[in-house]
C-alpha positions as CSV (number, residue, x, y, z in Angstrom):
1,M,4.9,-3.3,6.6
2,F,7.1,-1.9,9.4
3,Q,10.8,-1.1,9.6
4,K,12.8,-3.8,11.4
5,D,14.9,-1.3,13.3
6,N,12.0,1.0,14.1
7,P,8.8,-1.1,14.4
8,T,6.7,2.0,15.1
9,Q,7.3,3.2,11.6
10,V,4.6,1.6,9.5
11,R,4.3,1.7,5.7
12,I,1.2,0.7,3.8
13,L,1.6,-0.4,0.2
14,E,-1.4,-0.4,-2.1
15,L,-1.4,-1.2,-5.8
16,Y,-4.0,0.0,-8.2
17,L,-4.5,-0.7,-11.9
18,D,-4.7,3.0,-12.8
19,Q,-5.6,6.5,-11.4
20,K,-9.3,5.9,-12.1
21,S,-9.2,2.7,-9.9
22,Y,-7.4,4.6,-7.1
23,Q,-10.0,7.4,-7.2
24,S,-12.8,4.9,-7.1
25,H,-11.3,3.1,-4.1
26,L,-11.2,6.4,-2.2
27,K,-15.0,6.6,-2.4
28,T,-15.7,3.0,-1.1
29,P,-17.5,2.6,2.2
30,H,-14.7,0.4,3.6
31,F,-12.0,2.9,2.8
32,L,-14.0,5.8,4.2
33,K,-14.5,3.9,7.4
34,Y,-10.8,3.0,7.6
35,K,-9.8,6.7,7.0
36,T,-12.2,8.0,9.7
37,M,-11.2,5.4,12.2
38,T,-7.4,5.8,11.8
39,I,-7.2,9.6,11.8
40,P,-6.1,9.6,15.5
41,M,-3.3,7.1,14.8
42,V,-1.7,8.9,11.8
43,K,1.2,11.1,12.7
44,S,2.0,12.0,9.1
45,L,0.8,11.0,5.7
46,K,2.7,11.2,2.5
47,L,1.4,9.7,-0.7
48,V,4.1,8.8,-3.2
49,D,3.4,8.2,-6.9
50,M,5.3,5.3,-8.2
51,E,6.0,3.8,-11.7
52,A,5.5,0.1,-12.4
53,M,8.5,-2.0,-13.1
54,D,8.6,-4.4,-16.0
55,L,6.3,-7.4,-15.6
56,D,9.1,-10.0,-15.6
57,T,10.9,-8.3,-12.7
58,A,7.6,-7.9,-10.8
59,I,6.8,-11.6,-11.2
60,Q,10.3,-12.5,-9.8
61,I,9.9,-10.2,-6.8
62,F,6.4,-11.4,-5.9
63,K,6.9,-15.1,-6.6
64,K,6.4,-17.3,-3.6
65,M,9.5,-18.6,-2.0
66,P,9.9,-22.4,-2.3
67,T,8.6,-24.3,0.7
68,Q,11.1,-26.3,2.7
């Protein structure tokens, strides 16, 4: 994702089932390749731990918009 008013500010959102799943992902070949290849592009990196919202709200947020 990027900020509309500042398109050079990129945000990457990744969701994991739990901490174990996240730690496992960090060891995968595709992630290690991504991490190595993008080092020169990353100006700053801040990982933010988040809490999940309730399932009903999440479903509403991620529901597809009706097609026209």
